[in-house]
C-alpha positions in Angstrom: 100.3 121.9 72.2 102.4 120.9 75.3 105.9 122.2 75.3 109.1 120.4 76.4 108.6 121.6 79.9 106.5 119.6 82.4 102.9 120.7 82.4 100.1 120.1 85.0 96.5 121.1 84.2 93.5 120.7 86.6 89.9 121.1 85.4 86.9 121.0 87.6 83.4 120.3 86.2 80.2 121.2 88.0 77.6 119.8 85.5 76.6 116.9 87.7 75.9 119.3 90.6 73.7 121.4 88.4 71.7 118.4 87.2 72.4 114.7 86.8 70.9 115.0 83.3 73.8 117.1 82.2 76.3 114.3 82.9 75.3 112.4 79.8 75.7 115.5 77.6 79.1 116.4 79.2 80.3 112.7 78.9 80.5 112.7 75.1 82.1 116.2 75.0 84.7 115.2 77.6 85.5 112.0 75.8 86.0 113.8 72.5 88.2 116.4 74.2 90.4 113.8 75.9 90.8 111.9 72.6 91.9 115.1 70.8 94.3 116.1 73.6 95.8 112.6 73.7 96.2 112.6 69.9 98.0 115.9 69.9 100.1 115.1 73.1 100.6 111.3 73.1 102.9 111.4 76.2 100.3 112.8 78.6 99.1 111.0 81.7 95.5 111.9 82.3 93.4 111.2 85.4 89.6 111.5 85.3 87.7 111.2 88.6 85.0 112.3 90.9 84.9 113.3 94.6 81.8 111.1 95.1 79.2 109.1 93.4 75.5 109.8 92.8 73.8 111.3 95.8 70.5 109.8 94.7 71.5 106.5 96.4 73.6 106.5 99.5 75.4 103.3 98.5 76.6 105.0 95.2 77.4 108.3 97.0 80.4 106.6 98.6 81.7 105.2 95.3 83.6 107.9 93.4 85.2 106.8 90.1 88.8 107.2 89.0 90.4 106.4 85.6 94.1 106.9 84.8 95.0 107.0 81.2 98.7 106.3 80.6 100.5 106.7 77.2 101.5 103.6 75.3 105.1 104.8 75.3 105.2 104.7 79.1 103.5 101.2 79.3 105.8 99.8 76.7 109.0 101.2 78.2 108.0 100.4 81.8 106.4 97.0 82.0 106.5 97.2 85.8 104.2 100.3 85.7 101.9 98.5 83.2 101.7 95.5 85.6 101.1 97.8 88.6 98.3 99.6 86.9 96.7 96.3 85.9 96.9 95.0 89.4 95.8 98.2 91.1 92.4 98.3 89.4 91.3 95.6 91.8 92.4 97.6 94.9 90.8 100.4 96.8 92.6 103.7 96.1 92.1 107.3 97.0 93.0 110.9 96.2 96.1 110.4 98.4 97.3 107.7 96.1 96.7 110.0 93.1 98.7 112.7 94.8 101.6 110.3 95.3 101.3 109.4 91.6 101.6 113.1 90.6 104.6 113.4 92.9 106.3 110.4 91.2 105.8 112.1 87.9 107.5 115.2 89.3 110.5 113.2 90.4 110.6 111.0 87.3 114.4 111.6 86.8 115.3 110.2 90.2 116.4 106.6 90.5 113.6 104.4 91.9 115.4 103.8 95.2 115.7 107.6 95.8 112.1 108.4 95.0 110.9 107.5 98.5 108.1 109.0 100.5 106.4 110.2 97.3 103.4 111.4 99.3 105.4 113.5 101.7 103.4 112.3 104.7 106.3 110.4 106.3 108.2 113.6 106.4 105.2 115.3 108.2 105.0 112.5 110.7 108.8 112.8 111.3 108.2 116.5 112.1 105.7 115.6 114.8 102.4 115.9 112.9 100.1 113.1 113.9 96.8 113.7 112.0 95.7 115.5 108.9 92.3 116.7 107.8 91.2 114.5 104.8 88.6 116.8 103.3 87.5 120.5 103.3 85.6 121.5 106.4 81.9 122.0 105.8 79.2 123.0 108.3 77.0 120.0 107.3 79.7 117.4 107.5 81.9 116.1 110.2 85.7 116.5 109.8 87.4 113.4 108.5 90.9 113.0 110.0 93.6 110.6 109.0 96.1 109.3 111.6 99.5 109.3 109.9 100.9 106.5 112.2 98.0 104.0 112.1 98.4 102.2 108.9 98.0 105.1 106.5 100.3 104.3 103.5 99.5 106.1 100.3 101.3 104.9 97.2 101.7 105.9 93.6 99.4 104.1 91.3 102.5 103.2 89.3 103.5 100.9 92.2 101.7 97.7 93.4 99.3 98.6 96.2 99.3 95.1 97.8 96.4 96.1 100.1 94.4 93.5 102.0 91.6 94.0 104.6 93.2 97.3 105.6 92.8 98.9 102.2 90.7 101.8 103.4 93.0 102.6 106.3 96.0 102.5 104.0 94.2 104.8 101.5 93.1 107.2 104.1 89.4 106.5 103.7 87.2 107.0 106.7 85.4 103.9 107.9 82.0 105.5 107.3 82.9 105.9 103.6 84.6 102.6 103.1 82.7 100.1 100.9 85.7 97.9 100.2 84.5 94.4 100.8 87.7 93.4 102.6 87.2 96.2 105.2 87.0 94.9 108.7 84.9 96.9 111.1 82.6 96.4 114.0 80.4 99.3 112.9 77.4 98.3 110.7 76.7 100.7 107.9 73.4 100.6 106.0 72.6 102.1 102.6 69.2 103.4 103.8 68.0 105.3 106.9 67.3 103.1 109.9 63.5 103.7 109.8 63.4 102.4 106.2 65.0 99.1 107.0 62.9 96.0 107.5 62.0 94.8 111.0 64.1 91.7 110.3 67.2 93.8 109.5 66.7 96.1 112.5 66.5 93.1 114.9 
């Protein structure tokens, strides 16, 4: 049972990396667990997401999912947050936005006009930092950098995103991973290796 003190819990599941077949088995158990936790602690905010989609199809690999479960008490007392969550499900968001959301929860007692720079990246930019590494460095993947001064604007999911064609830039998503239909880029990205594309497409 959650105490009166703020609580943050992070759980990492590896079933899908062991075998995609295990996802279906974990799905029901995770659902039942979340329902039980929400019943016992009705004021929790719960985020469920993945770092990537299915690797079996390259198009899906770039489509991780994210669900944010907010308590009814919050949605009823803050119609502005309810409206923002409803609007934001049509926008591209990232882990940077989720981070900003967690930061807003930590600063919940502050007036809205004082809870600025929720992500903390503006402060880093002011200190002279120009880029950040967006993901853990791995030998088989190129490093993904985010320029702090080139349109990067993470926001709390409790705030309207209002993102247009620069949604991926604002969310800190690299162009090679952006599948947002409003993304404007001169680079052509295909969902299959070049040699598997038809001659018509290659031409």
